[in-house]
MIVO-699041 format. One line per field, with one value per residue: x, y, z of N, C-alpha, C, O in turn; residue number from 1; residue in one letter. Coordinates in nm, 3 decimals. Example, Ala and Ser with C-alpha at 12.3 -4.5 7.8 and 13.67 -1.06 7.14 Angstrom:
<finus>
n.east (1.319,1.285)
n.north (-0.569,-0.225)
n.up (0.780,0.708)
ca.east (1.230,1.367)
ca.north (-0.450,-0.106)
ca.up (0.780,0.714)
c.east (1.320,1.290)
c.north (-0.330,0.003)
c.up (0.780,0.787)
o.east (1.424,1.341)
o.north (-0.332,0.114)
o.up (0.846,0.804)
seq (1,2)
type (a,s)
</finus>
This chain:
<finus>
n.east (-2.133,-1.987,-1.825,-1.618,-1.538,-1.286,-1.399,-1.450,-1.681,-1.716,-1.849,-2.033,-1.919,-1.755,-1.506,-1.270,-1.050,-0.944,-0.907,-1.155,-1.089,-1.116,-1.346,-1.617,-1.863,-2.114,-2.380,-2.436,-2.422,-2.421,-2.342,-2.388,-2.148,-2.028,-2.126,-1.902,-1.633,-1.278,-1.033,-0.742,-0.435,-0.069,0.105,0.420,0.687,0.754,0.979,1.258,1.205,1.360,1.538,1.595,1.623,1.836,1.893,2.099,2.201,2.512,2.750,2.944,2.830,2.715,2.947,3.167,3.271,3.556,3.644,3.511,3.615,3.745,3.551,3.384)
n.north (2.632,2.322,2.057,1.782,1.458,1.189,0.820,0.576,0.253,0.067,-0.208,-0.066,0.192,0.503,0.596,0.888,0.932,1.191,1.471,1.718,2.091,2.363,2.303,2.276,2.218,2.083,1.978,1.652,1.452,1.113,0.883,0.557,0.426,0.113,-0.201,-0.354,-0.306,-0.284,-0.242,-0.012,-0.117,0.020,0.133,0.010,-0.082,-0.256,-0.088,-0.314,-0.510,-0.647,-0.767,-1.037,-1.179,-1.151,-0.836,-0.592,-0.283,-0.139,-0.109,0.139,0.278,0.560,0.678,0.915,0.830,0.771,0.751,1.075,1.260,1.485,1.613,1.723)
n.up (-1.795,-1.949,-1.826,-1.942,-1.834,-1.827,-1.723,-1.570,-1.420,-1.142,-1.023,-0.866,-0.795,-0.931,-1.085,-1.172,-1.431,-1.411,-1.261,-1.231,-1.352,-1.117,-0.993,-0.777,-0.675,-0.816,-1.048,-1.229,-1.511,-1.591,-1.830,-1.956,-2.145,-2.231,-2.213,-2.131,-1.990,-1.983,-1.741,-1.848,-1.872,-1.822,-2.083,-2.188,-2.052,-1.692,-1.499,-1.433,-1.502,-1.689,-1.559,-1.476,-1.724,-1.769,-1.868,-1.769,-1.615,-1.633,-1.367,-1.426,-1.625,-1.585,-1.633,-1.778,-2.119,-2.256,-2.511,-2.567,-2.451,-2.526,-2.620,-2.395)
ca.east (-1.989,-1.964,-1.670,-1.591,-1.412,-1.316,-1.368,-1.494,-1.825,-1.656,-1.888,-2.095,-1.827,-1.694,-1.341,-1.266,-0.941,-0.869,-0.993,-1.181,-1.018,-1.204,-1.500,-1.566,-1.984,-2.103,-2.469,-2.331,-2.519,-2.357,-2.397,-2.286,-2.093,-2.025,-2.158,-1.805,-1.516,-1.145,-0.928,-0.600,-0.269,-0.008,0.162,0.542,0.790,0.797,1.146,1.327,1.122,1.417,1.659,1.572,1.646,1.993,1.928,2.136,2.304,2.660,2.798,2.996,2.694,2.691,3.090,3.247,3.339,3.676,3.624,3.434,3.657,3.720,3.391,3.343)
ca.north (2.583,2.224,1.987,1.607,1.365,1.016,0.737,0.346,0.243,-0.095,-0.283,0.041,0.271,0.549,0.623,0.940,0.938,1.309,1.580,1.824,2.158,2.488,2.247,2.170,2.123,2.083,1.830,1.563,1.333,1.010,0.790,0.468,0.398,0.019,-0.245,-0.457,-0.245,-0.326,-0.109,-0.015,-0.104,0.105,0.093,0.048,-0.172,-0.206,-0.116,-0.421,-0.625,-0.772,-0.825,-1.210,-1.240,-1.146,-0.749,-0.492,-0.173,-0.172,-0.002,0.222,0.363,0.716,0.732,0.954,0.733,0.784,0.895,1.156,1.351,1.576,1.696,1.763)
ca.up (-1.885,-1.950,-1.836,-1.986,-1.823,-1.843,-1.594,-1.547,-1.348,-1.154,-0.857,-0.750,-0.812,-1.044,-1.089,-1.289,-1.469,-1.391,-1.172,-1.288,-1.303,-1.065,-0.992,-0.615,-0.620,-0.966,-1.074,-1.311,-1.575,-1.612,-1.972,-1.983,-2.257,-2.301,-2.052,-2.089,-2.026,-1.928,-1.716,-1.932,-1.829,-1.883,-2.184,-2.193,-1.980,-1.617,-1.441,-1.324,-1.541,-1.748,-1.483,-1.445,-1.854,-1.798,-1.893,-1.648,-1.629,-1.579,-1.257,-1.493,-1.724,-1.647,-1.589,-1.883,-2.214,-2.308,-2.711,-2.568,-2.355,-2.617,-2.655,-2.299)
c.east (-1.995,-1.843,-1.688,-1.500,-1.407,-1.347,-1.400,-1.598,-1.732,-1.762,-1.945,-2.021,-1.755,-1.565,-1.330,-1.094,-0.862,-0.959,-1.014,-1.138,-1.146,-1.341,-1.512,-1.731,-2.008,-2.266,-2.402,-2.429,-2.440,-2.403,-2.254,-2.245,-2.112,-2.042,-2.031,-1.695,-1.396,-1.043,-0.795,-0.505,-0.213,0.089,0.328,0.640,0.833,0.930,1.164,1.274,1.210,1.515,1.689,1.586,1.770,2.000,1.985,2.188,2.412,2.663,2.861,2.902,2.720,2.813,3.115,3.290,3.476,3.718,3.576,3.487,3.686,3.642,3.365,3.400)
c.north (2.414,2.117,1.816,1.524,1.244,0.938,0.611,0.390,0.059,-0.119,-0.127,0.131,0.382,0.595,0.714,0.936,1.025,1.378,1.739,1.975,2.296,2.419,2.217,2.138,2.134,1.933,1.756,1.474,1.235,0.898,0.716,0.426,0.244,-0.064,-0.362,-0.353,-0.294,-0.241,-0.082,-0.020,-0.049,0.062,0.103,-0.095,-0.144,-0.189,-0.224,-0.552,-0.745,-0.813,-0.993,-1.275,-1.158,-1.003,-0.678,-0.380,-0.147,-0.056,0.125,0.310,0.536,0.767,0.774,0.834,0.838,0.869,1.026,1.237,1.466,1.713,1.743,1.871)
c.up (-1.847,-1.945,-1.870,-1.882,-1.842,-1.704,-1.623,-1.433,-1.323,-1.014,-0.833,-0.751,-0.895,-0.961,-1.200,-1.338,-1.421,-1.300,-1.231,-1.241,-1.241,-1.065,-0.818,-0.593,-0.764,-0.983,-1.189,-1.398,-1.632,-1.752,-1.936,-2.118,-2.332,-2.199,-2.035,-2.078,-1.911,-1.883,-1.815,-1.852,-1.918,-1.980,-2.134,-2.114,-1.829,-1.539,-1.378,-1.428,-1.620,-1.712,-1.499,-1.632,-1.929,-1.888,-1.783,-1.705,-1.573,-1.467,-1.302,-1.615,-1.726,-1.621,-1.764,-1.958,-2.284,-2.418,-2.725,-2.492,-2.439,-2.624,-2.508,-2.261)
o.east (-2.006,-1.773,-1.773,-1.381,-1.507,-1.324,-1.356,-1.610,-1.699,-1.748,-1.868,-2.069,-1.659,-1.536,-1.361,-1.017,-0.747,-1.072,-0.938,-1.142,-1.246,-1.438,-1.433,-1.758,-1.924,-2.254,-2.306,-2.523,-2.382,-2.512,-2.136,-2.332,-2.173,-1.993,-2.041,-1.667,-1.413,-0.972,-0.758,-0.487,-0.242,0.153,0.362,0.626,0.914,0.990,1.103,1.309,1.182,1.591,1.795,1.563,1.799,2.084,1.921,2.218,2.411,2.603,2.841,2.945,2.737,2.819,3.091,3.341,3.474,3.778,3.580,3.403,3.626,3.656,3.295,3.364)
o.north (2.379,2.094,1.746,1.552,1.179,0.988,0.555,0.497,-0.027,-0.050,-0.065,0.202,0.325,0.618,0.674,0.939,1.000,1.339,1.831,2.001,2.321,2.467,2.150,2.051,2.192,1.819,1.812,1.425,1.270,0.841,0.742,0.391,0.226,-0.033,-0.449,-0.309,-0.329,-0.175,-0.191,0.065,-0.040,-0.041,0.190,-0.207,-0.055,-0.294,-0.247,-0.670,-0.865,-0.882,-1.048,-1.393,-1.121,-1.006,-0.697,-0.371,-0.129,0.052,0.223,0.408,0.612,0.885,0.697,0.740,0.947,0.975,1.092,1.313,1.565,1.835,1.843,1.925)
o.up (-1.730,-2.044,-1.816,-1.870,-1.872,-1.594,-1.724,-1.374,-1.405,-0.912,-0.759,-0.662,-0.946,-0.844,-1.312,-1.242,-1.385,-1.271,-1.260,-1.121,-1.308,-1.125,-0.751,-0.511,-0.833,-0.938,-1.242,-1.336,-1.735,-1.746,-1.911,-2.198,-2.438,-2.091,-1.949,-2.190,-1.794,-1.959,-1.858,-1.764,-2.037,-1.961,-2.055,-2.161,-1.803,-1.517,-1.274,-1.417,-1.629,-1.780,-1.530,-1.661,-2.043,-1.978,-1.680,-1.824,-1.452,-1.469,-1.232,-1.676,-1.821,-1.588,-1.857,-1.896,-2.342,-2.434,-2.828,-2.444,-2.397,-2.630,-2.520,-2.156)
seq (1,2,3,4,5,6,7,8,9,10,11,12,13,14,15,16,17,18,19,20,21,22,23,24,25,26,27,28,29,30,31,32,33,34,35,36,37,38,39,40,41,42,43,44,45,46,47,48,49,50,51,52,53,54,55,56,57,58,59,60,61,62,63,64,65,66,67,68,69,70,71,72)
type (m,y,t,t,v,s,g,y,y,k,d,g,e,l,f,l,n,e,k,p,e,k,l,k,n,s,k,v,l,i,t,f,l,e,e,k,f,e,e,k,t,p,k,g,i,k,l,g,s,l,s,d,r,g,f,s,i,p,d,d,f,n,d,p,i,e,d,l,k,e,y,m)
</finus>
């Protein structure tokens, strides 16, 4: 059975993006695809990163909304 796992090589070390399932010992073949590789940064916004720009969550954010009381 063959299993393919992505990852990257940096400064003499291999980093896997995921752990291969059900494998304890196995032979491997490594193919280098690109000479230059940039680690991908996670997409999205880091939590709390907008607080210095005036964005915040009000203290009563989770409180029930008066207009919707009849539906709850």
